[in-house]
C-alpha positions, 0 to 999 in steps of 0.5 A: 500500500505504500506505492498506493499512498505515494500515488494518492500524495502525488494525485496520480489516480491512474497509478492509484487504481493500478495499485489497488487493482493488484492489491485488491485482487491479491487480497480477494485470493489470499484473504490475509488478516494482517494486510487487511488491517493495513488496508482498512486503516488506509481506507479510512484516510482517503478522501476526494478523488482518491476515495472515488478512485479506490471506491471504483477499484473496490466495486471491481473487486467485490470479494476484496470489498467484502473483507471490509464490510465492518467499515461500512457503518463507520462515520470515519470512512468516505461515503464513496468507499462506504457505498462500494463496501455496502454493495459488496455486503449486499451481494454477500447477503444475496449469494451466501456462497461468496 
């Protein structure tokens, strides 16, 4: 997530999305709790265009977004990321096999 944060800091949204696509795909496949804690903490820091880009990446990786449903009700997370996580949570309720 270091490169993703550097992309946020530099306003490089294309690089940010590429970083997130790779990290979120990995997370969906491997489901590791320690990296998920780091990702969750990082998600809470995002705002503006960066939050919008990350929310779009989460929508493309619903299996990853589902790992962060515990953040959906927190007021500290950007509303776009909250909505993307919420969509993943709804998908889980519709398809228990996920």
